[in-house]
N, C-alpha and C positions, 0 to 999 in steps of 0.2 A: 428248741436254744429257748431258753427265757429270756421276752425283747421286754423293753419299755416303752411306749410309747406317749411321749409327751405334746398335750394339745389333743383334745379330744373334738373338734369342730369337726367339717368336710373331710377333709384330709385325713384327719388324725384318728377319728371311729371309725371309716373305711379300712385304714391301714392296719390299725387293732385289731380287729373283725376276719379279716382279708389273713392277716398273721396265723392268725386263732387257728382259721378255716384248713389252713395248711400244713398244721399239725403244732405249730410253737406254744408255749404257753408264756402270754402275753398281761402284761397289765396296763389299763391306759390312765392316764394322770394328767385332770383337769381343774383347774381354779372355780369352775362353775359348778354347785355343790346341786345347782336342780339338772343340770346334763349331764353329772354323773350319774345320779340317781335312777334317772330313767333308761341313761346304756348297760346299770347293774340290772335291770329290770327284764334286760333286751329290750329294749322299745331305742328305734330309731328318732332322735329328735328332728329332722329333715327326711323329703323324702328322697331315697335313692334307689331303684329297682334293684333288687335281689338284696339287698341291705341287710333288713330284717328277719331274712331267713337264716343268713351267715352268723348273726349278732344274737340270735336267740339261739341256736347251736352253739353256739361259741360259750357262752354263760352258761348255758345247762348242763356242758359240757363240764367245765370247771378249768377249761384254759385259759376265758377271757374276763380279767377283771377289771374294775374300773374306780378311782377312787379318787378323792380330793391329795391326800398324802406325798408328798415330795419323794418322801423316806422309800416308800414302794420300789421305786427303781434300783436301790441297792440291791447286788445280788444277781442282775439281769445281767446278761455279753455283752448287748447292742442293744444302744437308746437312741429311737429315732425321734426326730424334733418337726412336729409339722406344725407349728402355732402361725397365726396370719400376720402378714404384712400389707396392713392397707395404705391405702393412700395419706400421706400425711394432711390434714388438716389446709393446712396454711401454701400447700405448694403441690406440686407434681410427684416427689419422691416419697420412696417408700418408708413406711415409718418401722423402726427395727423395733421398739420399746418391747414388744413379746417374746420376739426371736432371745432379745438382752437379758431381758428377765428369765425366759427358761435356762437358757444356760447357765446365766449366775446360782441360779437355784437348783437346778445339776450340778452345776459340778461338786457338791460338797458330798454329795451318796456316790461319785465315779471310785472306781476302783481302776489299779494297775491291770493293762490288760485290756480294759472294754471299750468298746466299737462305739462311738456315737456321729451317729449319720444324719445329718439334716436336712428335712424336705420340703423348707419353707422354699419359694422364690424369693431369692433376694438379691439385691445390685452385687454384680461383681466386685470381688473384693470382701465382700462380709465373711465367707471360711478363713481366709487369711485373717482377717483381725479376730477370730473367736477360736481358735487351732490352740492360740497360751492358755485359754481359758480351759480348756479339757487335758493340755499334757500336763500341765501342773498336777494333775491329779493321775500321770499316770498310764491315760486313756488315751485314745488315739481319734481325731476326728477325720469322717467322712461327707463327702456332699454327694447327695443322692435325690437328686432332681425327682418330684413327679410328674407324671404325664396324664393328669388322668382329664376326662372328658366324663362330663357332670351327664348321669342318665346311664354311660356305662363304667362307673367308675370302680365296680367291682371287679368286674372282667379285666380290667386297664391293670387293676393292680396282680390279680391273680394270675392273669397272661396279658406280659404287658408285650409292646411290639422291639423293646428295649430298652436295657438295663443302664444307665448311665450312674458310674461313680467316679467321685475324683476324690485324689488321696496322695498325701505327701509322698516324694520320692521314698528308694530304697524299700529295706524290709521291712519297716511298718507300714509302709503303704501296699506293699506288698499282701503281708498279713491280712492287711483290714479287706482289699479287695477279695480273699480269698476266702475270709468269714461273711463276707456278704453274698459269696457266691452260697455257702450254702442256707443263708435265710433264703433265698429264693431259688434253692434247691430244684420246686417243679419244673421252673419258668426255664432255668438254666439247661438244664437237661433235656429238654427238647428244644435246645436249638434257639432260643434267643440270644438276639447278641448282647454281650456284656462290652459296654465300652469302658476302661480304666483310663483314667485323664488324669490332670492337675484339678487343683481347685476350680479358678478361674474359670477355664474350659467348662467345668461342670456346670457351673451357675449360668453361664453363657447359652451353653445350649438350650435352656430353659426360657430363655427369656427371647433368644433369637427365634425359636421356634415358636411361642407368644408372637412375636414382631412379625415374622413372617404370613401365620394365619390367619391376623387382623388387615396383614397389607392385601391379600387376597382379594380378602371380605371386600376391603372398601376399593380394588380397585374395581370389579365388577358392578360394585356400587356406584361409582364412576363414569363407569359404561351406560350406566341406567341412566343416568343425568344429562349424559351426550343422547342415548336414543328417546327421551320425553321431547327433545327440540328436532330432533330429524324426522321419528315416525317409526323409526326401526325397533326391533324388537330384544329386547336382554337376553331372553329365555332363550330365541331360539342362535344370538352371538353366544351366548354362554357355554349352548351344543356344540354348535361350529370351531368353538376354540377349544374346546376342551378333549376333544379328540386327540388333538398333540399330544404324544404321551410325554412333552416336557411342561407340559401346563396341567394337564388332566381335570376333570369335571369339578371334582371335589371342594368343597368351598368355592365354589363360582356361583352362588345363589343370590342372587339379585333382591334388596327387599330394606327393611328399617333397620336391618345393621345389627352387631354385636353387641352384646353388653355381659353383664353376668359379673362374680367378684376375682374374674383373672385377667384376659385380654385387654380389657379398659384400661385398668390402672399398673396391670404392668409394663404397657407401652409407653405409659405417662413416666412411670420409675427409669425404664431403662432410658429415654429424653434424660429425663434430671441425671443419672448417673453418666452420662455420657458428655453431661456440659461439665459436671464436674471434671470428669478425666482430661478435660481441654480437647473433647471430639466429637460437640453437640454437633458440629456439622453431619458425621458419618450419620445419623439417625434423624437430620432433620427432618424428612420426609412422612417420619410416622408422627410430626403434628399435622400432618395436611391427610395424615390415614384417620388420625382423630377425628379432623375436624367433616370429614368426608360423613364418616360414620354416624355424626350427630347433624348432618345436614337430613341424612334420608329418613330421620322421626319426626324433620319439621313439614318433609314433602311429602311422608303419608297424613299428617295433620291438612295441609293445604288440599290433598284430595278429598279429603270432607268435605272440608270447608265448599268447593267448587261442587262435588257431586250434590251438594244440598242448598244450592243458588246463592253461594256469595255468605252466608251465615250458620252458623251451628246454635246460634243462642235459643236455648227455649226445646233445644230438637235432641228427643232421645238417642242416641248414641250408642249400639251394643259392643262392646269392645270385646275378643274374645281371645280370651291372653293375660293374664300376667307373668306368668315366668317368664324368664329370659331366654329359655329355650324349652323345645317337650322332655319331657321324661324328669323333672325336676321342678322343683317348689321354691327354687333359688331366685328371688327378687331384687338381688343387689343389679345396682344398674340397669333395669332390665328397660331397653326400648318400649318395651310393650306397656309397661305401666308411666311409662315418660310419655307418650300419646295420649294416653287416658288424661293422665295431669293437663297436659295442654290443651285438650277439647276443654276438660274440664272446667279451665281458667276464662276461655272463650264462652263460657253459659252453659256449653251443653251440658243436658242430663245425661251423666254418661253410668252405663250398667258394665261393671268390669266380674268375666266370670271366668273359672279355671280350674281343671280337674283335681289339681292340689296344690295350686299356691294362695289359693285366695285367704287365707288368713297370714298368712306372711304380708302379703298386699295390706292387707285393710289394717295391723299394725304401721305400716309403714307410709301408708295413705290413709287416715279414714277419713278425709274429706269425699271420696267418692263413694260412688254406691255400690254394693257387691250382691252378686249370683250366686248361691249356689250348684245352679243345674245350668245349664247351657239356653236350654229352652228359656227359663223365664227370663234369659237379658235380651231373649231375642224378640218378646214379646211385647208388641206395640211398638218396636223401636223403628225410628226415620232411615237409620243408614247404620249398618252393620262395618266392623273392623278387625279383620283376622290379623292378629300380630303375632301369634304363638301358634307354629304349625304342629299343635296336637293334633293327631288322627281324629277326636272327636268334630274337628271340624275341616282337615283337608279331605278327610276320606268319607265318615258319617254323616255329614249335614246335608243332604242335597237341596239344591235351591227351592224345589219345588217345598220341601218343608219349611223351608226357611222363609217363603213369601208366605206360608199360611198360619205365622206367627207373627211377620214383621207387618207392621204399619207403611215404609216407604221401601222403594228395591234398589236401592244404592247399596252398593260393597265396594270397599276398599281393600285388598289383597296387598297387604303389609309382607308376605312374605312369599307372594308368585306362587301361591301352592295351589291355587283351586283351576278348574278348570274350567278358561272364560267363554268358551262359546257354549258350551250346558248354563253355565251361570244367565249371561245375553240371551241366550233361547228361553229361560224360561219369565224372560221380562224384566232382567234384573241390568241396571246401568252398572257394568263393571268398569272397574278400575284398581289396574295393578301397576308394577312400581318398574317403570321403564319400558311398559307395554304398550304399544297405541292402543 
């Protein structure tokens, strides 16, 4: 099929390249000229494993093009809209400015029979409000939320664990669902669940999934807070309760919490929308989920202070990690950078390193000092903080090697990803999150 993808940020660029990789003819459209220029040359504007390869192949094959001209959408059978929905500057609600602008601009080039598939994470009720903009042109609106994990986004697009489409009732909706089945044919053919529902349910699937994941992470971090005052070990606790198939071990990793461009702003927007609907009490717990998450960042900073005898002023602290998670260069609402900034504010000489995110971090927080190489950051450090669990830190860094570079012997494991016994045996004062 001929497909257009409106918005070529993280979601849109991956989606466009993935759709081209399974055989569609795709045009990606974005207002950012520099981004479009880079993508047109087959260069990914951000780090995502596997993206560079399918992007380069798609551009070289001619199946994948990029432009700033919305008119290029004319003639596409399916139009995916994947623009950002950031948190409003003056509140928790989602800012739909980019979504509304994208739909308004696209409307002029829609043709009867076209399918417009929204992929942005939006407050429930948004699709119903946008449907008339699409239907006025004789096209049909569907809502097809994304469930991408940064670091695995290419895989999650080409081989998703489920596909959800919200469509209008009747023949129009059935046709839209059938066309989207054809778009995702490789996944559908292998039996991937294809769930057809209404607009509101499709919107809620995305935000409720993120709310559940955030809640699970904050739950184990709440248990870490209890463990810290009782002497319990939250990692063993997580292992024990994780054997219950109703609970499961995934996302029960206590540490400095979640961040990124999705979970934090999505649970806040969900809370705000529930308030607008008069059901704020239904998701009131999400406020505490958010609060627990932010408290763990404070706890990591306090562990560094305690490890250095009560003050970090004038002490060199090596912060290993800047991205909010490994296999990504995304520093949006990064707990790792938050910890670094807080330590810097207390007078520490902070040196931040990351395999992929140094440049993004430097643009966001130029007041910090950065090192391209891990060992450069470790050299002369009085304390070491692991805040992003890259393999370079959790698997490939031995306590003996770290000791040969650092001045002090204090390590704060903000992700509980190190072998505590090995570091202690090597002479380090090890401090974990919810571990004795």
